[in-house]
N, C-alpha and C positions, 0 to 999 in steps of 0.2 A: 506495499498499500506505497501509496506515495502523499506525499505533505507537502505546505506550503514552502515555498523559498523561501520566505521570508524569517521564518523559523532559522536559518543559518546566521542571521545577523542578530537575533535579537542576543544580549547581554544574558551571560549564564550566571545568574545570580546564584545556582545551585547547579553543582558537579561533582563527580565523581571522586575528583581526589579528595575533595572538604569531605565529602560521606565519608570515606574510607578513615581521614585521619580522625573525624570524629568517635568511628566505632573505636579507633583504635583507644584514643583517649578514654571513654568511656570505661571501656576494661581496665585502665590501669589506673584513674583519679574517680570513675565514679562519678554518675549524673549530677547529686545535687552538689559536688565541687566546681564540674564545667558550668552549672546556670550558675553559681555566684561569681562565675568571673566570667561572664560573658561578656562582650561588648562591642557587639557585632550589628544588633538591630536598633533604629533608636527609637525605643518602645518607652514613653515618660512614663517613669518612676512615680513621679511625685503626685500624692492624691487630687484629687480635683476638689474645686470648693464643696464643702459638707451640703451647704444652700443649696445648692445646685444638684446633688446627689440625690438631696430630701424632697426634689418638685419631681424630678426622674424616676426615683423611686413612687412617688404617692401616685404620677398619673398614669406607669406602667401599670397598676393594679387595675385600673378602670377598665371593668371587661367590654364594653362598647367601644373603645376608643385602641382597639387593636386591629381595624381593616387597613386596606390602602389608602393613604393620603394622597391627594390634590390640591392646586396643583403640584408639579412634579418638580418645580422651581422654589418653591414654598411659600407658603401663606405669607400675605400681607403683610401681618405683625413680628414674624421671623423675619421678614426681608428689612423690616421697618428697625428692629432691634439693630441686626447687623450694621444698618445704615448709618444709623446714629454713634453705634460703637467704633465703627472705622473714623467717625467724624474727629469722638473724642479723642480717639488714640493720634490721628493723624494730624488734627487741630488745622481741618480744610472744613469746609462749608459741607452740611447733609446733602447726597447725592439723593434726587428720586430712585424707588424703588424699581423703578423703570429697569435700570441702570445697574439694578444686583439681581443674582441667580445663587440659587441654593444647589447643591452638588452632593455626590453621593460619595464626595470624598475627594482628594486633589488628582487621585492616578483618574480616575473617571474624566474629573473636569480633563486633565490635560488631554484626555484622549478628545472630548466631544470638542473643545475650543480648537484643536488643531483638525476636527474631521468638518467642523462649522468654517474653517477662519481660510483652508484649501484645499485645490484639488491633485486627483492621481498623476504624481509626477512631477510637482511642484517641489522645490529648494524650501529647505530649513534652518535658519541658524543657529545650532546648538553652540555651547559653551565645550571647551573641550576637556573638557572632564566634567562629567554629569551624573543628574538621576537615572539610577536606571529607566525607571518610569518615563523620561523625556522623551530617549532614544528608543523606547515600546513602541509612544504613542507615534512617534514619524514614523515607524516602519509598519505598524499595521494600517496606517492612514494610505499607505502605498506612498508616500512621500520619500526623500532624501536628503540624510542630513550632510549638512557641511558646517565645517568646525571653525571657531575661534577659540586663540587661547585665554587662558584663565591662571595661568602658572603666575607663581610669586614672580616679582619684577615687571611682566605685563604692562601695560596699560590697555583698559577696556574698551575706549574709546577707536583707539589706533588699530588694533585687532581686530574690531568689528568690521572698521573700514576695510582692513584687509580681505578679512572674511568674501566682502561683498566683491571688491573689486574680484579677487580668484574667478570667482563662482562666474561673473559676467564672460571671466576670459575663458571659462573652462566649459561652460555649458551653454553660455551664450544668454542669460538671463541671470536675474537678483535673484535672492532668497525670497520668497513670497510672506515669509515668517520669520521674523524674529525671538528666540526664548534667551528671557534672562532670568538671571534668579540674583536679585538684589540681594538675599544674604545666601552665600554659594550653598549648594547641596552639591557634594559630599564635604566638602572643607571649607570652615562657614568664615570665609573672605567675606568683606559686605562693601558692594559698590555705591558711592557717593553720588549725592544730589546732582553736582557737574557730570560726572557719567553718565546718567539716565537723559538729562537735558542735552547733552552731547546729542545720545540717539534720538531722541526725540525728533531733534531739528534737522539729523543728518536722515532721517528715514522721510519724512514730511513729504517732502516730493517726490517720494520711489513711492508713496502711498502704499507703505513696507507697516502693518501691525506688529505690535511687541505684545508677547503674551509673557508678562513678570510672575513667575513663580517665585511667591512669596511666605513660605512654609514658615519661616524662620523669623521673618520680621517684627512680631511683637518680644520676639526674647534676646535682648540685644545685653551683654555683660555690661557690668557696670562702666558707668562713664562713657559705653560706645553710643554710636548712633547709627538708627536703619534707617531708608527711608524709602517709601511706597512709589512706584508708577506715579499712582493718585494724587500725593505731592506736587510732582515735576509740574512748572507750567506747561501747558499744551498737555499733558499725561492721561487726562483722564478721554481725551481726543483721538490717541495715537494708539489706546489701545485697552487691553484687559488684565487685571491684577488676580490673581489666585491664592487666596488664603485658605489653610487650612483649619477649620476649627479643633482638630484634632491637636495640634501642636500651641494653640492657643488656650486651652482649658485641658489637655490631658487625659483626651478622652478618646484614643485614635478608633474603637472598636466603634463605634457612632458613626464613623464614617458620612462624616459633614464639611463642608466648604463650598466657601463662594467666591464668585467670579462675581468682578465689577468692573466699569469702566464705559466705553464708546457705545452708544445707544444700540446701533445697527448691528454689530457684533454683538453686544449681548442677547438681540430677538436672534440670530441665527445660534449660538449659544443652547438658547431655551429651547429654539425648534428641535436642535438633536436630542436633547437630553430628553423632554417629554417624549421621544419616539420612544426609546429604550428605558427608560425610567417612571418609577411610581415616585412619592415624596417620601419624606422621615417619615417615621413613625411621628403618633402622637408626643409619646412621652420625651424623645429628643428634641422636636419642636418646642416643646415647654422649657425642656431645662433649658435649651439654646437662648431662650427669649430671657429665661431669670439668667443666664451669665454674662448677655451680656445687656443688663437692667443699670449698668452704673456701680453696683455695690461690689462689685468683682474686678474690675477695670485694673488692678494691682498687680493678679496673679500671672497672668502670663512674663511680665517683670520679674517678678521675685521667680518665678522656674527661668529667664538666665542669669537672675543675680548666682543660684544654686549651678547652672551649667557655665558660667564664670568660673565660679569656687572650683569646679573639677578640671575645667582647661587648666587654673592656674594648679593642678595636682598632676597632670602631667607636664607640665612645666618643670615642676620643679624634681619629678622623677625622673626626670631625664637629664634633669642638670647634671649629674656625675660623670656623665657616659659618652657625651659630644654626640649624641643624636640629636637632629633638626628637629624643630617641630616648625609644622605652618603657622601661620601669624592667624587667630581667627578674633572676631568682634561679637559675634552671636551667634547662636544655633547651639545644637547638641550633640558635636561632633571635635574631633581634632586629628589630624593628619601628621604623620613621623615620615621623615624619608630615610630609607633604604641603605645603608652600607652599601660600599661598591661591590662585596661579592656577594651580598642578598639582593643585592638588587639585578647580578648578572644572574641568578639564580630567579627572580619574579616573586613578585608579592604573593601571589598563588601557592605557588611551592613554599617560602617565607612560613605563611600563615598558616598550612600546611603542617607543618614542621613545627611552627610553635605549638599548634592545640595537640599532636601528640606527645612530644616530650615534655609540653610546662603544664599543660590540660586548660589554657585559658586560650579564648577565642576574640581573635579581633579580623576585620573585612582586608580582605587583600585588596588591594586600590585596581587593578586590572578590572573589576566590574562594574567601577567608574569611566573608565575607557581606557585605549592604551597608553595616554598620555602619563596615566596616573600610578603604570605598572608600577612603578619605583618607591609606591607610597603604600603603607596599610593605615587604616580608618579607625580608630577606636571611636566608641557611642560613649557620650559621657551621660550613662542611664545608672548607674552605682555610685555609693556613698565615695565620698571623698578617700578616705582609707584603700576602697578596693581598688577606685582610681588610680591611685600612685603606687600600690602594690603592684598591680597588673602593668603599668607603664614600666619602674624599675628594674622587673623579670623579663618583660621583651627587649629592653635597651640589655641587658645583661646576656639576653640572648643574639642580640645582633652583633654582639662583639663576639661570637665564637664562629669557630670555622662550619661552616654549612656542610662541609663534607663528611664533617663526625658524626651524621645522621644518618641513622640507616633509614631507608624507603621503603615501603612495599614493592614489591618487582612490579606487580600490575597497578601501579599505581597511575592518575593517566592526571599529568600537568598542563595541558593543551587549553588551551583559552583562543574565543573566535567575538569579536567585536567587531 
């Protein structure tokens, strides 16, 4: 049986090599120890506000509120609450609810936005290390990704220009869409207001919209600033910003996100979304309205404060080992640069051997693109003491000789991106 050729281009988030490493580690260290030291997935560990959970529990117990919810794009009360929340947080005028749409999570939001704003064969400009869901959405929409660099030391706007010029030269056309991450995912650098403003001005005559993935926009580290596309002059007319409720209030299982921006683009996204989705449950809608009522506005920043402390634990944990940590200003991830012997081996094999021999889990950078293969990603989802311990153990491990570790004879280290 033949399957879609597109599958070969999707990031291998799960692969046989890491599965074998996990099996070996379970036998050696036990599942509880590995779970306690798992810094792979960005699963928020801080409890949501109790008042929000009380509303959720109360509404979930109402028998006649368990049916399908319409419209799929969210009730007017939910969208009004979201619009007011964003206006308060970004200190901007409140936008009409016609400029918003509730979505079944950020990943589905990415898919729907790309399907609504592009056609088969279009080019889409992506950051050159990327959240796997971004590349998935591009490939499954039958579009072609072209990349701009966000490596340390690169200039965002210069790289966007270079990407568009190369696309025009190589393919005879500019990208149909620019996807940005004002707070980088997987490695949490932050774009400035000037970065986004330059992109808006550059793309306006090309009539190229911006899709701004703002998952971690509300989780800045103490003293840092994050900027939404909606705050930039011309931004609301230039594209759409996508924010996830999961990372705003630590409820990823609710699969709730919001798109906001250009009216015509929002109408297109709503049309795609309503064709394939029902709305959220009554309990989720009511709890989300409570969360965005104003009483809990400080909660996302409190999460950012905790992530910032854990990021500092990575910095201090690596300080004695001369291992480079990528700069970050917000979000819930840290990136470590592999020393030369391990970089030559690749991030997938490095992460697998670290799991097999130390019983601790980190993400190989290669699942975020070839440009990230010289990196490992740590999710800041455990207490400071655990993050620091895993960091120190990892850095100590990275100073050893890779050849001293036995590798299973049938281990698969290949990776396609």
